[in-house]
C-alpha positions, 0 to 999 in steps of 0.5 A: 514793700519796705516803708520809707524811713521818716527823716528829720533834716537838720542843717548848719547855718552855712548857705550851702547847708541851708540850700540842701535843707530846702531841696531835701525837705521838698523832696522827702518831707520833714519829720520832727526829730522826736518822731523820726526814724533817722536824723540827717545832719547837713553840714561839717564835722562840727555840726555833726557833733552839735547834732549828736549833743542836741539829740542824745535823748532821742532814740534815732541814729544820725546820718551825716551828709557833708556840706562842710569842709573835712567831713570825717564823720559825714557821708558823701552828699547826694540827693538821689535815693536817700531812703535806700541809702539810709536803709542800707547804711551801717551803724557805728556806736560810740560813747562820749566822755564826761568831763567834770571840771573844778574852777578856782572859785570852787564851782564845778562844771560838767560837760560831755565830749564825743571827740575829746576833752582838752586841757589848754594853757590860758596864759603865756607860760607853759602849763604844769599838770599832774596826771592820775589814772584811776586814783593813782598818780602816773605823772607827777609833773607834765610841762606842756601846752596842754593835754587831751583825752580822746575817744576812738571817734575823735582820734583823727581830730585834735588828737591826731593833729597833736601826733596822737594815735588813731584808734579803731572805733571798736577798740576799748581804749582811750588816747591820752596825748600831750601837746608840745610836751617840754618835760618829759621831753617828747612824751607822746602820751599813753593808751588807756583802757576805756573804763579808765578815769583820768584826772588832771590837776593844775599845778600853780594855777595862779601863775600858769592858768588853764582852761578845759574844753569838751568838744569846744565847750570851754571852762576857764580857770580850772584847777582840776579836771576829771574825765571818764567814759559815760557808757550810759549814753550811746551815739549811733552814727550811720555810714554808707556801706564800705565807707564807715569809720573803720574804713576811714580810720584805715585810709587816714593811716595810709594816705 
């Protein structure tokens, strides 16, 4: 007989997620995340990212059930046969990006991003950026509303809304995507190898201030931002068979 997995349920503050938490813990029990075999996140994609950030030091995969809106990173919500679903689930592994942002006052802030690191204008005028890859300047000046570096897992989020490419989860590439590029006209970005180190330098930060975001963790008044994959951290996501990230990425491109 297969032993049922020990489950730690985590839920967003949304009433529908809290109701699901109460029902599921009554039915299947509740384990502490540090001693659980699997973490079940109840909420939307935003809560899934929050859960992955908060549990990255725990060696347990995360299975999401959608109690939010889009739920791209989540499985369908169903209370029946949960232990069997967890046992049969397929695993996808993704590495986060590490952002190192330097502010005008010289302070340095580091954050991790599972989806993307974004550079956003913080004033009324378009931003001016210099872009370097692996220490070599690739674009002397990009005039735009912003730019981002996306992982494959995040390629259907902000990156896709900015007309960036959808990346298969297994691909060893990152997407560099511009937002409302003014010069060069209609520049849509580039595909970079996963180990690439990207640097954004803000040109004229006094007149054209910019902020940086790593999965919505914001740093204001930045003068430079470095982005690179952190291969030392692996996030393990579980999906129902036939409904994993690879399948969802394909569906997004044909619907």
